[in-house]
C-alpha distance (Angstrom), angle and dihedral (degrees) to the residues before:
residue distance angle dihedral
M1 . . .
I2 3.83 . .
R3 3.81 120.1 .
I4 3.80 113.4 -145.0
L5 3.79 127.7 -171.6
H6 3.80 108.6 -152.6
F7 3.80 125.0 -170.0
A8 3.79 136.4 150.2
D9 3.80 147.6 179.1
A10 3.80 99.9 40.8
H11 3.84 94.7 165.0
I12 3.80 88.3 179.0
D13 3.82 94.4 -179.1
I14 3.81 100.7 37.4
A15 3.84 91.3 103.7
N16 3.80 95.1 46.8
Y17 3.81 97.7 152.6
G18 3.80 142.8 76.2
R19 3.78 129.7 50.1
H20 3.80 120.9 0.2
D21 3.78 130.5 -135.3
P22 3.84 107.8 -112.8
L23 3.83 93.1 -144.3
S24 3.81 102.1 47.7
G25 3.80 98.4 22.1
L26 3.81 89.0 -133.7
P27 3.80 123.2 130.7
L28 3.79 109.2 -95.8
R29 3.79 91.1 -126.0
V30 3.81 90.0 55.6
L31 3.80 87.2 53.0
D32 3.81 88.4 55.9
F33 3.81 89.2 59.9
L34 3.80 92.9 43.0
N35 3.81 91.2 49.8
A36 3.80 89.0 54.5
L37 3.79 89.9 48.6
D38 3.81 90.2 49.4
A39 3.80 90.6 53.7
I40 3.82 89.5 52.9
I41 3.81 94.4 48.1
E42 3.81 92.8 45.4
T43 3.81 90.7 51.2
A44 3.81 91.4 50.9
I45 3.80 91.7 51.7
A46 3.82 98.6 38.8
E47 3.81 93.5 48.1
R48 3.81 93.1 40.3
V49 3.78 95.8 -131.6
D50 3.80 115.5 -168.5
L51 3.78 98.3 -134.7
V52 3.81 137.9 16.7
I53 3.80 117.9 -155.1
F54 3.79 117.7 -166.7
A55 3.80 105.4 -170.2
G56 3.80 98.2 -156.0
D57 3.84 147.9 -78.6
A58 3.80 107.5 83.3
Y59 3.81 93.8 168.9
K60 3.79 139.9 20.4
D61 3.84 91.5 -102.5
R62 3.80 141.8 -2.7
S63 3.84 94.2 -91.7
P64 3.82 105.1 62.4
A65 3.80 119.1 174.9
P66 3.82 113.6 -100.0
T67 3.81 89.9 -112.9
F68 3.80 91.4 60.8
Q69 3.80 91.8 44.2
R70 3.80 87.5 54.3
E71 3.81 92.6 51.0
W72 3.81 93.4 47.5
G73 3.81 90.0 45.4
K74 3.81 92.8 53.6
R75 3.80 90.4 58.6
I76 3.82 96.3 44.5
M77 3.81 91.0 48.6
R78 3.82 89.4 55.6
L79 3.80 88.4 60.1
S80 3.79 91.0 46.5
R81 3.82 93.3 50.8
A82 3.81 89.7 47.8
G83 3.80 88.8 57.3
I84 3.82 93.8 -119.8
Q85 3.78 115.1 152.0
T86 3.82 105.6 -122.3
I87 3.80 129.4 -168.9
L88 3.82 117.6 -159.7
L89 3.80 114.0 -167.3
V90 3.78 117.8 -157.4
G91 3.81 108.0 -122.1
N92 3.78 130.4 -161.4
H93 3.81 91.8 -96.6
D94 3.81 90.1 51.7
L95 3.79 94.5 50.6
S96 3.80 129.2 85.0
P97 3.81 114.7 -129.4
A98 3.83 87.8 -138.3
Q99 3.80 114.0 86.8
G100 3.80 113.8 -116.1
R101 3.81 96.4 19.6
A102 3.81 119.0 128.1
H103 3.80 117.2 -101.2
A104 3.80 124.9 -132.0
L105 3.83 94.6 -97.5
H106 3.81 97.7 46.9
E107 3.82 96.4 112.4
Y108 3.81 93.7 69.7
D109 3.79 89.6 54.6
T110 3.81 94.7 42.2
L111 3.81 93.5 49.2
E112 3.82 92.3 41.0
V113 3.80 93.2 -130.8
A114 3.80 109.1 -154.1
H115 3.83 115.9 -99.1
V116 3.84 92.1 -0.3
H117 3.80 118.3 116.0
V118 3.80 117.4 -168.5
I119 3.81 112.4 -159.5
G120 3.80 113.4 -157.0
K121 3.81 96.4 154.2
P122 3.82 132.7 28.0
A123 3.79 110.9 -71.3
L124 3.79 142.9 170.0
L125 3.80 111.8 -136.5
Q126 3.79 115.4 -162.4
P127 3.81 130.0 -174.4
E128 3.82 93.5 -83.5
Q129 3.83 89.7 58.9
L130 3.82 92.7 45.3
G131 3.78 101.1 55.6
G132 3.78 93.0 -91.1
L133 3.81 96.0 -57.2
P134 3.81 109.0 158.4
I135 3.79 93.4 -121.1
Q136 3.81 139.1 92.5
V137 3.80 125.0 -142.9
I138 3.79 128.8 -163.6
A139 3.81 104.7 -158.5
I140 3.80 123.3 -164.4
P141 3.81 117.0 179.9
W142 3.80 123.5 -163.8
I143 3.78 107.5 -50.9
S144 3.79 106.3 -128.4
R145 3.78 109.1 -145.4
S146 3.83 93.1 -154.2
T147 3.81 92.7 51.4
L148 3.79 93.3 48.4
I149 3.79 92.9 45.6
A150 3.79 88.9 54.7
A151 3.81 93.5 43.8
K152 3.82 94.4 47.1
Q153 3.83 96.7 37.9
L154 3.80 90.0 -120.1
E155 3.82 97.2 144.8
G156 3.79 112.2 142.5
I157 3.79 95.5 17.7
E158 3.81 116.4 128.6
M159 3.83 114.7 -100.5
P160 3.84 97.9 -111.0
S161 3.81 88.9 52.5
V162 3.81 91.6 48.6
H163 3.80 90.8 52.2
E164 3.79 91.1 47.4
K165 3.80 92.1 51.9
I166 3.81 92.3 46.1
E167 3.81 91.1 49.7
T168 3.81 91.1 49.0
G169 3.80 91.9 48.9
L170 3.79 91.7 48.8
A171 3.81 92.4 49.1
E172 3.82 90.1 51.3
L173 3.81 90.7 49.8
L174 3.80 91.6 50.9
E175 3.79 91.5 50.7
K176 3.81 90.6 53.6
W177 3.78 89.8 51.7
Y178 3.80 92.5 47.5
E179 3.80 87.1 58.5
R180 3.84 90.6 53.5
V181 3.81 100.5 46.9
D182 3.79 125.5 96.9
P183 3.84 105.8 -108.4
D184 3.81 90.6 -151.0
L185 3.82 94.8 59.5
P186 3.82 125.2 73.8
L187 3.80 114.7 -99.6
V188 3.80 124.0 -148.0
L189 3.79 128.8 -169.9
T190 3.79 118.7 -157.1
A191 3.80 122.1 -176.7
H192 3.78 140.6 165.1
G193 3.78 107.3 -141.3
T194 3.77 148.3 72.0
V195 3.78 121.0 -61.5
Q196 3.79 122.4 -159.1
G197 3.80 110.6 -96.2
A198 3.80 96.6 24.5
V199 3.81 117.1 138.4
Y200 3.78 114.6 -127.8
G201 3.78 126.1 -137.2
V202 3.80 129.7 -160.9
E203 3.81 90.0 -65.7
R204 3.81 87.9 83.9
S205 3.81 85.4 88.6
I206 3.82 93.8 55.7
M207 3.79 99.2 45.6
L208 3.77 116.8 111.9
G209 3.79 124.5 -130.5
N210 3.78 130.6 -21.2
D211 3.77 115.7 -34.6
L212 3.75 121.4 -126.3
I213 3.81 103.5 -136.5
L214 3.80 111.3 -140.7
P215 3.82 114.0 -148.2
G216 3.77 117.2 -111.1
S217 3.80 90.8 -125.5
M218 3.80 90.1 63.5
V219 3.81 93.6 60.8
K220 3.81 98.0 33.7
D221 3.80 93.2 59.3
P222 3.84 107.5 140.3
R223 3.80 89.8 -137.3
L224 3.81 86.4 73.5
D225 3.80 123.2 79.7
Y226 3.82 100.5 -165.6
V227 3.81 135.1 6.4
A228 3.82 116.2 -153.7
L229 3.80 110.8 -165.2
G230 3.77 135.9 -176.9
H231 3.84 137.7 -179.6
I232 3.81 101.4 70.4
H233 3.81 114.9 83.4
K234 3.78 97.5 -152.3
A235 3.82 112.7 89.7
Q236 3.81 112.3 -125.4
N237 3.79 145.8 145.0
L238 3.80 111.1 -131.6
N239 3.80 92.9 -165.7
P240 3.82 104.8 43.1
G241 3.78 112.6 -173.0
G242 3.80 91.7 2.9
H243 3.78 136.3 100.1
P244 2.95 124.0 -81.3
P245 3.81 104.8 33.8
V246 3.83 106.9 -130.5
I247 3.79 105.0 -154.2
Y248 3.77 137.4 -172.3
P249 3.83 102.4 -176.1
G250 3.82 90.9 -166.0
S251 3.78 127.4 -132.7
I252 3.80 118.6 -44.9
E253 3.82 95.8 -121.9
R254 3.80 135.6 22.0
V255 3.77 110.7 -89.0
D256 3.81 101.6 -170.5
F257 3.81 144.2 -12.6
G258 3.79 89.9 -79.2
E259 3.81 86.1 71.7
A260 3.81 94.9 45.2
K261 3.82 93.4 116.4
D262 3.80 97.6 34.6
Q263 3.78 119.8 109.8
K264 3.78 113.9 -129.9
G265 3.75 125.7 -149.9
F266 3.79 149.1 101.9
I267 3.80 139.0 -99.3
I268 3.79 134.6 -108.0
A269 3.81 107.2 -160.4
S270 3.80 122.6 -169.9
V271 3.79 101.9 -156.4
S272 3.77 129.6 -167.5
R273 3.80 132.1 154.2
G274 3.79 108.0 -68.5
K275 3.80 95.5 -5.5
T276 3.79 132.8 71.0
K277 3.78 131.9 173.9
I278 3.81 119.2 -160.8
E279 3.78 128.5 -160.2
E280 3.81 122.5 -167.3
R281 3.79 115.6 -142.3
I282 3.80 115.8 -160.3
L283 3.81 124.4 -139.3
P284 3.82 111.3 -157.0
G285 3.81 97.0 -146.5
R286 3.78 128.1 173.8
R287 3.82 112.8 -45.4
F288 3.80 118.7 -117.6
I289 3.81 118.3 -157.0
D290 3.80 118.5 -167.5
R291 3.81 119.5 -174.8
S292 3.80 134.6 163.5
I293 3.79 138.3 -170.7
D294 3.79 136.6 -175.9
L295 3.79 104.0 -144.4
S296 3.80 93.2 -162.6
Q297 3.82 92.1 61.9
G298 3.81 117.9 91.3
L299 3.80 93.7 1.7
S300 3.80 118.6 132.5
S301 3.79 111.4 -123.8
P302 3.83 109.9 -103.9
A303 3.77 119.6 -135.3
N304 3.83 94.7 -112.8
G305 3.81 94.6 41.5
L306 3.80 94.6 -107.7
P307 3.81 126.9 91.3
G308 3.78 122.8 -135.8
S309 3.81 119.0 -89.6
E310 3.82 90.3 -129.5
E311 3.80 92.0 55.3
L312 3.80 91.7 50.2
F313 3.81 91.5 49.1
E314 3.79 91.9 50.8
R315 3.80 91.2 51.2
M316 3.82 92.0 49.2
A317 3.80 92.0 47.0
A318 3.81 90.4 49.0
A319 3.81 89.7 54.2
L320 3.80 88.9 63.4
P321 3.81 124.2 74.8
P322 3.83 120.6 -106.5
E323 3.79 118.0 -71.7
G324 3.80 92.6 -102.5
E325 3.81 90.4 60.2
L326 3.81 92.2 45.5
A327 3.80 93.1 56.6
D328 3.83 112.1 116.9
A329 3.82 92.4 -11.6
I330 3.80 127.3 126.2
V331 3.79 103.5 -119.9
R332 3.79 133.4 -166.4
L333 3.78 124.8 -173.7
T334 3.80 117.3 -172.8
V335 3.80 112.5 -160.7
G336 3.78 125.5 -166.0
Y337 3.82 120.9 -165.7
P338 3.83 141.6 143.3
R339 3.79 110.0 -76.5
D340 3.81 93.8 -118.1
W341 3.84 89.0 62.7
E342 3.80 90.4 66.2
P343 3.84 95.6 106.3
L344 3.82 90.0 52.7
I345 3.84 94.6 62.0
D346 3.81 104.3 100.2
E347 3.80 99.9 -158.2
P348 3.85 97.6 168.8
R349 3.80 90.7 55.0
L350 3.80 91.5 46.6
R351 3.81 90.6 51.4
E352 3.78 89.8 50.5
H353 3.80 88.9 51.4
A354 3.84 89.5 53.8
A355 3.81 94.7 42.4
S356 3.81 93.7 123.5
A357 3.82 90.9 62.6
F358 3.79 118.4 101.0
D359 3.79 88.6 -129.9
F360 3.80 131.9 -3.8
H361 3.81 125.5 -156.1
L362 3.80 120.6 -169.5
V363 3.79 111.3 -164.7
R364 3.80 113.3 -165.2
R365 3.79 118.6 -151.6
P366 3.82 107.4 -176.2
Q367 3.79 109.9 -170.0
L368 3.78 125.1 -135.9
E369 3.77 114.4 -143.4
T370 3.77 97.1 -162.1
R371 3.77 125.3 119.4
L372 3.75 128.3 -133.6
R373 3.82 105.5 -112.1
L374 3.79 123.1 -168.9
P375 3.82 122.6 -149.8
E376 3.80 111.7 -89.9
G377 3.78 113.5 -85.6
I378 3.84 93.8 16.9
A379 3.82 118.4 119.6
I380 3.79 117.8 -147.3
S381 3.82 90.3 -129.6
S382 3.82 90.0 61.9
L383 3.82 94.0 60.3
S384 3.79 127.0 83.3
P385 3.82 120.8 -127.1
L386 3.82 90.4 -104.9
E387 3.82 91.9 51.5
L388 3.81 90.7 50.3
L389 3.79 89.8 48.3
D390 3.81 90.9 52.4
I391 3.81 90.4 53.4
Y392 3.81 89.9 50.1
W393 3.83 92.8 53.0
K394 3.82 89.4 54.4
T395 3.80 90.8 48.6
V396 3.82 93.5 55.8
N397 3.83 93.8 40.1
M398 3.79 92.8 -119.7
D399 3.82 116.8 -170.5
L400 3.81 110.2 -96.9
N401 3.81 93.6 -128.2
E402 3.79 90.2 52.6
V403 3.81 90.9 47.2
E404 3.80 91.3 57.1
N405 3.82 92.7 51.3
L406 3.80 93.8 44.1
N407 3.80 93.0 47.8
Q408 3.80 90.1 51.1
L409 3.81 90.8 51.2
A410 3.80 91.5 46.7
T411 3.81 90.5 51.0
E412 3.82 91.1 52.4
I413 3.81 91.4 50.0
L414 3.80 96.1 45.6
T415 3.82 94.4 46.0
A416 3.81 97.3 42.9
P417 3.81 113.0 119.5
V418 3.79 115.9 -104.9
I419 3.82 116.0 -127.6
P420 3.79 108.1 -148.1
D421 3.80 118.6 -128.6
E422 3.78 115.7 -105.7
D423 3.78 121.1 -134.0
């Protein structure tokens, strides 16, 4: 039985802002990610796992600052010195969009760091490449569309056709490797990419380019014993109760409020031929608290039409959890209210109330109480979407410069060609 530690989507510098630690000089949010990474590395060493698989995206982009490269390197070198075989997949955030440019993990390959295997192109790793471990790993890094188009002479072909050809080529490659593997040894597939049926998290907004969607049948092949995925930040098993387990472990730390309720962690997989046991390990991470309130709801109408500032503050404060729960958390409060109540929102006092929070975001949502009115005698069905949009901009008193830009964007969206779905 081989014990594998599987994690992905470290993005150690994606939250490179805010207060700094006086001792290290690093942003405190970066330390949150590094602390999670430390917990993973320490578990691998303390529990003497046989293999570590990092399924891609070490940084937020392919040009990390030297300081962050140093911090990532410290942790990877601990695995190397411990003699733990380590696979580093190149993810989309690690990869340059320009063909031939170095990726963010190239130094480990260039310097031939002991026990560390950097995978920048699809590869089959057998026991002789993994220090004699009785296991085989098919490794598929992020599939760069531009690289494959160039390699396959697919320039000018429509995107759905490109994806279809890439998928076919990948399936053929996998079949060749299946013929080469030892059927008596466990076989693992690790990939950085999107698999059909996966549930996205907030990271959808930070992905680069168009995803190639891998079919579920490709990763649920019974010839595999474990599938270690990366790229999607929401932890999930795409083959629950089946063999092989198909696991996205999720990112190692919460990236944004969209992940406020997500558990973060990594996987310990005990893999043998035909049977695999997985164990989820939880990383506590920085707490995110997201609350909202509409101040106009449930408020008795004051005589002069405006409520008291004290009453509004009390309602906003009551929408937040007690001070003990606020401590060291990243907090967002979204407040809706009629626009003419703007002067009554006491933001400095609210920030003082939430002073124990690590960071506090107040999102104002002033509400317009105007109605969309059409010119007399004009039916809504007779107007085009762009004409209706122009009426709306006038209703909300939108700045003329903004109107021009928004109308141009709307025109591009509405006139874009529609690519039909293929069966």
